[in-house]
N, C-alpha and C positions, 0 to 999 in steps of 0.2 A: 423334581428338577427340568423335567421333559417338556411339560407346560411352562414353564418360564422362559426356556430357550425357546420354543415355538413362538411364543407372544414376542419375544423380543427380534427374531427373526421376519415372521410375518403377521404383523398387527392385523385385525380383524375386527367384525363387530362384536365379537364374543371372546370370552377369555377361556383360551386353552389350560390356563391352570385351573381354572374352575370346574371346567367340564371333564377334566381327567381326574379331578379330586371328586365329583360325584360318581363318574365311573366307577372308580377303586372302591367307593363307598358300596355302591349297590353291588358290583361283583363280592366282595367281602361280605355283603347281608345274604346273597343267595350262597354262597359257599356254606356259612355257619347255618343256613336253615338246612341244606343238602345233608351236613353232617350230624347236624341233631336229630334229622328225620331218619338216616340211615344208622345212628348209634341206638335210637330208642327202639327200631324192629328189630335188632338183634339182644334186647335184653328181654 
């Protein structure tokens, strides 16, 4: 929702919606990788 709002307010050369979507995807993958590595060390 934030990316769509930014795109509507300040249109630019690239889509904030897509950039924030990919940023969230990368953060989620890093978080999952950290969590899996942390849990596997405790077993």
